[in-house]
TISEKE-273183 format. One record per atom (N, C-alpha, C, O, CB): x, y, z; atom name. Coordinates in nm, 4 decimals. Glycine has a CB too. Example, Ala and Ser with C-alpha at 12.3 -4.5 7.8 and 13.67 -1.06 7.14 Angstrom:
NODE;c1;c2;c3;atom
NODE;1.3190;-0.5690;0.7800;N
NODE;1.2300;-0.4500;0.7800;CA
NODE;1.3200;-0.3300;0.7800;C
NODE;1.4236;-0.3319;0.8465;O
NODE;1.1308;-0.4473;0.9046;CB
NODE;1.2850;-0.2250;0.7080;N
NODE;1.3670;-0.1060;0.7140;CA
NODE;1.2900;0.0030;0.7870;C
NODE;1.3409;0.1138;0.8039;O
NODE;1.4084;-0.0598;0.5725;CB
This chain:
NODE;c1;c2;c3;atom
NODE;-2.6214;2.6636;-1.6125;N
NODE;-2.5815;2.5948;-1.5548;CA
NODE;-2.4275;2.5469;-1.4539;C
NODE;-2.3202;2.5471;-1.5143;O
NODE;-2.6179;2.5532;-1.6272;CB
NODE;-2.4286;2.5276;-1.3781;N
NODE;-2.3184;2.5126;-1.2725;CA
NODE;-2.2380;2.4309;-1.3597;C
NODE;-2.2904;2.3510;-1.4372;O
NODE;-2.3571;2.4427;-1.1199;CB
NODE;-2.1242;2.4454;-1.3518;N
NODE;-1.9725;2.2808;-1.3678;CA
NODE;-1.9140;2.3404;-1.2968;C
NODE;-1.9281;2.4576;-1.2619;O
NODE;-1.8554;2.2232;-1.5241;CB
NODE;-1.8032;2.2249;-1.2526;N
NODE;-1.7184;2.2321;-1.1736;CA
NODE;-1.5594;2.1620;-1.2976;C
NODE;-1.5826;2.1022;-1.4026;O
NODE;-1.7833;2.1395;-1.0203;CB
NODE;-1.4244;2.1899;-1.2494;N
NODE;-1.3235;2.1480;-1.2860;CA
NODE;-1.2426;2.0459;-1.1932;C
NODE;-1.1704;2.0903;-1.1039;O
NODE;-1.2655;2.2512;-1.3165;CB
NODE;-1.2573;1.8904;-1.2183;N
NODE;-1.2370;1.8349;-1.0942;CA
NODE;-1.0552;1.8579;-1.1119;C
NODE;-0.9964;1.9275;-1.1947;O
NODE;-1.3129;1.6572;-1.0756;CB
NODE;-0.9837;1.7503;-0.9741;N
NODE;-0.8530;1.7492;-0.9698;CA
NODE;-0.7674;1.6867;-1.1063;C
NODE;-0.6448;1.6839;-1.0951;O
NODE;-0.8275;1.6763;-0.8465;CB
NODE;-0.8309;1.6349;-1.2394;N
NODE;-0.7572;1.5957;-1.3247;CA
NODE;-0.7881;1.6959;-1.4426;C
NODE;-0.7093;1.6744;-1.5348;O
NODE;-0.7754;1.4534;-1.3454;CB
NODE;-0.8635;1.7833;-1.4666;N
NODE;-0.8914;1.8942;-1.5392;CA
NODE;-0.9984;1.8293;-1.6303;C
NODE;-1.0094;1.8485;-1.7514;O
NODE;-0.7632;1.9618;-1.6110;CB
NODE;-1.0763;1.7488;-1.5523;N
NODE;-1.1994;1.6612;-1.6553;CA
NODE;-1.3565;1.7641;-1.5601;C
NODE;-1.3806;1.7604;-1.4395;O
NODE;-1.1976;1.3934;-1.6113;CB
NODE;-1.4423;1.8516;-1.6801;N
NODE;-1.5938;1.9242;-1.6317;CA
NODE;-1.6297;1.7887;-1.6264;C
NODE;-1.6230;1.6776;-1.6790;O
NODE;-1.7008;2.0441;-1.7420;CB
NODE;-1.6974;1.9008;-1.4778;N
NODE;-1.8453;1.7966;-1.3687;CA
NODE;-1.9576;1.8742;-1.3811;C
NODE;-1.9656;1.9933;-1.3508;O
NODE;-1.8269;1.7775;-1.1650;CB
NODE;-2.0376;1.8100;-1.4227;N
NODE;-2.1810;1.8834;-1.4518;CA
NODE;-2.2966;1.7975;-1.3662;C
NODE;-2.2680;1.7172;-1.2773;O
NODE;-2.2219;1.8804;-1.6357;CB
NODE;-2.4435;1.8323;-1.4132;N
NODE;-2.5703;1.7637;-1.3431;CA
NODE;-2.6195;1.7776;-1.4655;C
NODE;-2.6225;1.8712;-1.5454;O
NODE;-2.6588;1.8278;-1.2072;CB
NODE;-2.6696;1.6338;-1.4663;N
NODE;-2.7657;1.6025;-1.5865;CA
NODE;-2.8473;1.5198;-1.5579;C
NODE;-2.8609;1.4769;-1.4434;O
NODE;-2.7132;1.5562;-1.7017;CB
NODE;-2.9387;1.4709;-1.6904;N
NODE;-3.0704;1.3602;-1.6471;CA
NODE;-3.0014;1.2295;-1.6437;C
NODE;-2.8795;1.2302;-1.6608;O
NODE;-3.2135;1.3479;-1.7691;CB
NODE;-3.0570;1.1277;-1.6259;N
NODE;-3.0571;1.0215;-1.6193;CA
NODE;-3.1502;0.9360;-1.7639;C
NODE;-3.2311;0.9987;-1.8322;O
NODE;-3.0995;1.0111;-1.4798;CB
NODE;-3.1226;0.8096;-1.7843;N
NODE;-3.1411;0.8024;-1.8903;CA
NODE;-3.2860;0.7884;-1.8984;C
NODE;-3.3457;0.7649;-2.0035;O
NODE;-3.0650;0.7174;-1.9415;CB
NODE;-3.3543;0.8073;-1.7561;N
NODE;-3.4887;0.7566;-1.7509;CA
NODE;-3.5672;0.8937;-1.7225;C
NODE;-3.6823;0.9127;-1.6831;O
NODE;-3.5102;0.6336;-1.6327;CB
NODE;-3.4848;0.9648;-1.7497;N
NODE;-3.5675;1.1118;-1.7444;CA
NODE;-3.6290;1.1682;-1.6235;C
NODE;-3.6905;1.2745;-1.6160;O
NODE;-3.6831;1.1084;-1.8324;CB
NODE;-3.6026;1.0766;-1.5214;N
NODE;-3.7048;1.0936;-1.3901;CA
NODE;-3.5639;1.1249;-1.3373;C
NODE;-3.5571;1.2472;-1.3246;O
NODE;-3.8204;0.9470;-1.3113;CB
NODE;-3.4757;1.0802;-1.3098;N
NODE;-3.3675;1.1436;-1.2357;CA
NODE;-3.2341;1.2039;-1.2931;C
NODE;-3.1806;1.1935;-1.4035;O
NODE;-3.3309;1.0531;-1.1512;CB
NODE;-3.2051;1.2610;-1.1948;N
NODE;-3.0517;1.3859;-1.1965;CA
NODE;-2.9380;1.3216;-1.1552;C
NODE;-2.9487;1.2720;-1.0430;O
NODE;-3.0556;1.5296;-1.0796;CB
NODE;-2.8433;1.3081;-1.2042;N
NODE;-2.6598;1.2931;-1.1603;CA
NODE;-2.5765;1.3792;-1.2251;C
NODE;-2.5842;1.4561;-1.3208;O
NODE;-2.5842;1.1475;-1.1997;CB
NODE;-2.4772;1.3371;-1.1289;N
NODE;-2.3471;1.3958;-1.1319;CA
NODE;-2.2382;1.3266;-1.2595;C
NODE;-2.1941;1.2117;-1.2630;O
NODE;-2.2873;1.3718;-0.9750;CB
NODE;-2.2185;1.4186;-1.3402;N
NODE;-2.1307;1.3396;-1.4700;CA
NODE;-2.0351;1.3725;-1.4912;C
NODE;-2.0525;1.4928;-1.5108;O
NODE;-2.1671;1.3384;-1.5931;CB
NODE;-1.9077;1.3477;-1.5067;N
NODE;-1.8032;1.3755;-1.5804;CA
NODE;-1.8229;1.3827;-1.7014;C
NODE;-1.8847;1.2888;-1.7515;O
NODE;-1.7167;1.3051;-1.5645;CB
NODE;-1.7666;1.5243;-1.8132;N
NODE;-1.7617;1.5209;-1.9660;CA
NODE;-1.6978;1.4788;-2.0177;C
NODE;-1.6051;1.5596;-2.0230;O
NODE;-1.7570;1.5971;-2.0250;CB
NODE;-1.6511;1.3253;-2.1159;N
NODE;-1.5461;1.2819;-2.1382;CA
NODE;-1.4777;1.3880;-2.2484;C
NODE;-1.5219;1.5029;-2.2492;O
NODE;-1.5651;1.1414;-2.1736;CB
NODE;-1.3877;1.3573;-2.3266;N
NODE;-1.3142;1.4306;-2.4130;CA
NODE;-1.4223;1.4075;-2.5149;C
NODE;-1.4872;1.5053;-2.5518;O
NODE;-1.1588;1.3865;-2.4432;CB
NODE;-1.4518;1.2738;-2.5704;N
NODE;-1.5497;1.3109;-2.6836;CA
NODE;-1.7086;1.3457;-2.6516;C
NODE;-1.7955;1.3182;-2.7343;O
NODE;-1.5492;1.1901;-2.7796;CB
NODE;-1.7349;1.3998;-2.5423;N
NODE;-1.8575;1.4876;-2.5277;CA
NODE;-1.9130;1.3685;-2.4620;C
NODE;-2.0327;1.3961;-2.4704;O
NODE;-1.9408;1.5597;-2.6683;CB
NODE;-1.9097;1.2958;-2.4238;N
NODE;-2.0170;1.1726;-2.4016;CA
NODE;-1.9953;1.2260;-2.2784;C
NODE;-1.8915;1.2824;-2.2438;O
NODE;-1.9944;0.9939;-2.4377;CB
NODE;-2.1304;1.2017;-2.1862;N
NODE;-2.0914;1.2079;-2.0076;CA
NODE;-2.1094;1.0345;-1.9446;C
NODE;-2.1742;0.9406;-1.9908;O
NODE;-2.2421;1.3382;-1.9014;CB
NODE;-2.0053;1.0462;-1.7992;N
NODE;-1.9997;0.9146;-1.7428;CA
NODE;-2.0426;0.9745;-1.6058;C
NODE;-1.9934;1.0782;-1.5613;O
NODE;-1.8485;0.8261;-1.7538;CB
NODE;-2.1228;0.9131;-1.5525;N
NODE;-2.1879;0.8957;-1.4127;CA
NODE;-2.0945;0.9212;-1.2887;C
NODE;-2.0353;0.8142;-1.2744;O
NODE;-2.2420;0.7489;-1.4002;CB
NODE;-2.0520;1.0071;-1.1933;N
NODE;-2.0018;0.9781;-1.1074;CA
NODE;-2.0263;0.9158;-1.0126;C
NODE;-2.0861;0.9798;-0.9262;O
NODE;-1.9751;1.0352;-1.0875;CB
NODE;-1.9965;0.7732;-0.9812;N
NODE;-2.0941;0.7064;-0.8718;CA
NODE;-1.9617;0.7703;-0.7331;C
NODE;-1.8404;0.7887;-0.7433;O
NODE;-2.1264;0.4708;-0.8998;CB
NODE;-2.0673;0.7903;-0.6013;N
NODE;-2.0577;0.8315;-0.4902;CA
NODE;-2.1724;0.8412;-0.4133;C
NODE;-2.2805;0.8871;-0.4504;O
NODE;-2.0024;0.9283;-0.4968;CB
NODE;-2.1401;0.7892;-0.2883;N
NODE;-2.2869;0.8072;-0.1776;CA
NODE;-2.2565;0.9407;-0.1385;C
NODE;-2.2677;0.9395;-0.0159;O
NODE;-2.3046;0.6923;-0.0185;CB
NODE;-2.2141;1.0911;-0.1867;N
NODE;-2.2040;1.1723;-0.2010;CA
NODE;-2.2543;1.1920;-0.2791;C
NODE;-2.3090;1.2996;-0.2551;O
NODE;-2.1357;1.1989;-0.1919;CB
NODE;-2.2887;1.1506;-0.4016;N
NODE;-2.3912;1.2456;-0.5396;CA
NODE;-2.4346;1.1115;-0.5648;C
NODE;-2.3988;1.0320;-0.6517;O
NODE;-2.3041;1.3520;-0.7086;CB
NODE;-2.5614;1.0960;-0.4253;N
NODE;-2.6797;1.0132;-0.5509;CA
NODE;-2.7943;1.0422;-0.6899;C
NODE;-2.8028;1.1415;-0.7622;O
NODE;-2.7732;0.9626;-0.4717;CB
NODE;-2.8502;0.9520;-0.6911;N
NODE;-2.9197;1.0166;-0.8274;CA
NODE;-3.0647;1.0808;-0.7124;C
NODE;-3.1021;1.0412;-0.6020;O
NODE;-2.9750;0.8567;-0.9956;CB
NODE;-3.1185;1.2015;-0.8092;N
NODE;-3.1857;1.2988;-0.7416;CA
NODE;-3.3139;1.3167;-0.8516;C
NODE;-3.3116;1.3113;-0.9745;O
NODE;-3.0850;1.4379;-0.7093;CB
NODE;-3.4281;1.3407;-0.7565;N
NODE;-3.5309;1.3120;-0.8462;CA
NODE;-3.5280;1.4496;-0.8831;C
NODE;-3.6445;1.4578;-0.9222;O
NODE;-3.6689;1.2448;-0.7952;CB
NODE;-3.4774;1.5723;-0.9008;N
NODE;-3.5030;1.7149;-0.8694;CA
NODE;-3.3763;1.7473;-0.9517;C
NODE;-3.3082;1.6489;-0.9227;O
NODE;-3.5117;1.7674;-0.6969;CB
NODE;-3.3085;1.8130;-1.0262;N
NODE;-3.1947;1.9103;-1.0523;CA
NODE;-3.1797;1.9432;-0.9849;C
NODE;-3.0797;1.8963;-0.9306;O
NODE;-3.1813;1.9947;-1.1168;CB
NODE;-3.2742;2.0909;-0.8835;N
NODE;-3.1992;2.1600;-0.8239;CA
NODE;-3.1252;2.0588;-0.6588;C
NODE;-3.0288;2.1003;-0.5946;O
NODE;-3.2982;2.3005;-0.8052;CB
NODE;-3.1883;1.9523;-0.6320;N
NODE;-3.0822;1.8558;-0.5640;CA
NODE;-2.9838;1.7928;-0.5647;C
NODE;-2.9192;1.7573;-0.4661;O
NODE;-3.1006;1.7955;-0.5416;CB
NODE;-2.9487;1.7604;-0.7392;N
NODE;-2.8375;1.7058;-0.7400;CA
NODE;-2.7591;1.8260;-0.7425;C
NODE;-2.6455;1.8059;-0.6995;O
NODE;-2.8180;1.6086;-0.8419;CB
NODE;-2.7761;1.9171;-0.7700;N
NODE;-2.6957;2.0661;-0.8154;CA
NODE;-2.6090;2.0444;-0.7024;C
NODE;-2.4949;1.9984;-0.7057;O
NODE;-2.7893;2.2384;-0.8169;CB
NODE;-2.6833;2.0870;-0.5895;N
NODE;-2.6899;2.1122;-0.4295;CA
NODE;-2.5694;2.0346;-0.3893;C
NODE;-2.4626;2.0800;-0.3482;O
NODE;-2.8369;2.0546;-0.3456;CB
NODE;-2.6036;1.9100;-0.4077;N
NODE;-2.5301;1.7906;-0.4127;CA
NODE;-2.3533;1.8043;-0.4443;C
NODE;-2.2598;1.7752;-0.3697;O
NODE;-2.6062;1.7070;-0.5272;CB
NODE;-2.3521;1.8672;-0.6021;N
NODE;-2.2826;1.8394;-0.6622;CA
NODE;-2.1891;1.9603;-0.5924;C
NODE;-2.0699;1.9366;-0.5725;O
NODE;-2.3247;1.8193;-0.7983;CB
NODE;-2.2467;2.0915;-0.5554;N
NODE;-2.1933;2.1930;-0.4813;CA
NODE;-2.1475;2.1603;-0.3501;C
NODE;-2.0441;2.2268;-0.3447;O
NODE;-2.2794;2.2895;-0.4728;CB
NODE;-2.1551;2.1154;-0.2676;N
NODE;-2.0884;2.0612;-0.2269;CA
NODE;-1.9784;1.9772;-0.2400;C
NODE;-1.8606;2.0125;-0.2348;O
NODE;-2.1340;2.0446;-0.1988;CB
NODE;-2.0162;1.8780;-0.2552;N
NODE;-1.8876;1.7854;-0.3181;CA
NODE;-1.7432;1.8232;-0.3892;C
NODE;-1.6293;1.7816;-0.3677;O
NODE;-1.9448;1.7121;-0.4216;CB
NODE;-1.7925;1.9132;-0.4766;N
NODE;-1.6833;2.0368;-0.5396;CA
NODE;-1.6524;2.0815;-0.4154;C
NODE;-1.5333;2.0568;-0.3965;O
NODE;-1.7439;2.1732;-0.6488;CB
NODE;-1.6962;2.1301;-0.3302;N
NODE;-1.6339;2.2658;-0.2387;CA
NODE;-1.5382;2.1969;-0.1738;C
NODE;-1.4195;2.2290;-0.1800;O
NODE;-1.7382;2.3527;-0.1212;CB
NODE;-1.6007;2.0550;-0.0783;N
NODE;-1.5058;1.9103;-0.0050;CA
NODE;-1.3774;1.9149;-0.0891;C
NODE;-1.2659;1.9437;-0.0453;O
NODE;-1.5903;1.7242;-0.0287;CB
NODE;-1.4106;1.8801;-0.2267;N
NODE;-1.2799;1.8371;-0.3142;CA
NODE;-1.1556;1.9537;-0.3545;C
NODE;-1.0415;1.9321;-0.3953;O
NODE;-1.3425;1.7825;-0.4621;CB
NODE;-1.2229;2.0804;-0.3269;N
NODE;-1.1445;2.2062;-0.3695;CA
NODE;-1.1633;2.1790;-0.4713;C
NODE;-1.0786;2.0931;-0.4958;O
NODE;-1.0084;2.2412;-0.3400;CB
NODE;-1.2568;2.2036;-0.6069;N
NODE;-1.2739;2.1966;-0.7636;CA
NODE;-1.3371;2.3416;-0.7455;C
NODE;-1.4190;2.4037;-0.6777;O
NODE;-1.3810;2.0548;-0.8455;CB
NODE;-1.2430;2.3558;-0.8534;N
NODE;-1.3193;2.5506;-0.9173;CA
NODE;-1.4182;2.5492;-1.0195;C
NODE;-1.4262;2.4596;-1.1035;O
NODE;-1.1927;2.6707;-1.0112;CB
NODE;-1.4794;2.6294;-1.0140;N
NODE;-1.6148;2.6578;-1.1168;CA
NODE;-1.5683;2.6904;-1.2345;C
NODE;-1.4882;2.7814;-1.2558;O
NODE;-1.7169;2.7770;-1.0780;CB
NODE;-1.6348;2.5897;-1.3456;N
NODE;-1.6121;2.6016;-1.4842;CA
NODE;-1.6557;2.6422;-1.5662;C
NODE;-1.7534;2.6040;-1.6307;O
NODE;-1.6027;2.5405;-1.5270;CB
NODE;-1.5510;2.7792;-1.5857;N
NODE;-1.6200;2.9216;-1.7010;CA
NODE;-1.5511;2.8856;-1.8259;C
NODE;-1.4313;2.8682;-1.8480;O
NODE;-1.5685;3.1184;-1.6562;CB
NODE;-1.6764;2.8768;-1.9193;N
NODE;-1.6331;2.8577;-2.0473;CA
NODE;-1.5735;2.9758;-2.1070;C
NODE;-1.6052;3.0917;-2.0802;O
NODE;-1.7355;2.8123;-2.1242;CB
NODE;-1.4449;2.9215;-2.2275;N
NODE;-1.4553;3.0315;-2.3008;CA
NODE;-1.5211;3.1071;-2.3821;C
NODE;-1.6015;3.0589;-2.4619;O
NODE;-1.4057;3.0300;-2.3362;CB
NODE;-1.4878;3.2835;-2.3707;N
NODE;-1.6197;3.3193;-2.3999;CA
NODE;-1.6941;3.3927;-2.3657;C
NODE;-1.7756;3.4670;-2.4203;O
NODE;-1.6740;3.2610;-2.3940;CB
NODE;-1.6524;3.3618;-2.2283;N
NODE;-1.7917;3.4336;-2.1378;CA
NODE;-1.7390;3.4811;-2.0049;C
NODE;-1.8149;3.5344;-1.9239;O
NODE;-1.9298;3.3132;-2.0977;CB
């Protein structure tokens, strides 16, 4: 899964919503819980692929870097 690091150092990734029929872009909190990023550029999507495309374009626009976990 492709993830990004925002300008505040938070990890941002695509995740399923509560209904399991929608995908959204989320910020991973320090506790490990997820918080949806609400933006007109990151709408809820019906597929993971669509949500990831939105996030990739948004991250590029914001100049976020790709997140690479330690040990990989």
